[in-house]
N, C-alpha and C positions, 0 to 999 in steps of 0.2 A: 312285167311293167316296163314300159319304155322310159328312157331318161326324160323325154319331154313331158310325160305325165307327172313324174316326180317334181320337176320344176314348176309345172302347172299348179300342182297342189300347194307348193310353197308360195307362189304368187297369189293364189286364191286366198290362202290363210292370211297373208299380209294385207290383201285388199279388205278382208273382213275386219281385221284388227284395226286398220286405219279408218274404216268407215265407222266403227264403233267409237273410236277416239274423236272423230270429227263430229259425230252426233252429240256426244257428251260435251264437247267444246261448244257446240251450238247452244246447248242448254245453259252452259256457264257464261256465254257471251251476253246473256240477258237482252236479246234483241239488238245486238251490235253495240251495246252501251259499254261493254268491257273490251278494251283493246286486245290484250293478249289472247284471251280465249277466241276472239273473233279471227285473229290472224291464224291461230292454231287450227281452227276449223277449216279454213281454206287450204292450209298446208296438208292436213290429214286427208281431206277429200281429194286433193290433187294426187297424193301418193296412192290412195285407195283406187281411184279410177285408172291410174297408170298401171298399178299392179294387176287390176282386173283385165286391162288390155293385154298384158303379157300372158295372163292365165288363159286367155282365149285362144292362144296358139295350141293348147292341149285339150280344150274342152269344146263341146258344142255350146253355142251362146245360150241356148235355153237352159241347159244344165248349169253352166257357170253362174248365170244370173240368178237362177232359182236358189242355188246354194248360197251365193253372196247375200242376196236380199233376205232369204229365210233365216240364215244364221245371224244376220244383222238384227232382224226383228226380235229374235229370241234373246240375243245377248243384250240388246238395249232394254228389253223388258226386264231382264234380270238386273241390269245396272240401275234402272229406274227404281226398283224395289230397294236395292242395297245402298245406293248413293243418294237418292233423292226422296226416299221414304214414300214412294208411290205404293198404293195398295192395288192388288189385282182381285178382281171378282172371279168366281168360279167359271163364269162364261169366258172371261179373258184367258184363263188357264186352258180351258177346253179348246178354244180357237187357236191358241198357240200350239197345242198338240196337233191340230189339223195341219198347221204350217209345217211342223216337223215331219209328219206323215207324208206330206206332199214332196218335201225335199228328198226324203228317203225313197219314195216311190219313183221320182224322176231319176235318181241315181241308179236304182235297180233296173229301170226300163232302158236307160242309156247303155248299160252293160249287156243287155240282151240283144240290142241292135248292133 
């Protein structure tokens, strides 16, 4: 594994974490009616996109974006259940599984090429 790949993963994980934090902050901002969650949302998304930009030095854009967005979707779904008492239907769980399968498939296909 090249050093660039290790740093790429670190930046991609940071991008995912801050995207999750930004989305939670968006929910907490209640349509920009709460000041601090609104500010935090912009800060988190800024860090997320900056980290994703650095991760692109190590990954193909299609793979990085698929991992970033797919992980974000799954994590915000879990956060919605635990922090906001959202309920998931069986169909929602199945389609989330399709997202996970797609991200895994893209990672596997990127390693083959």
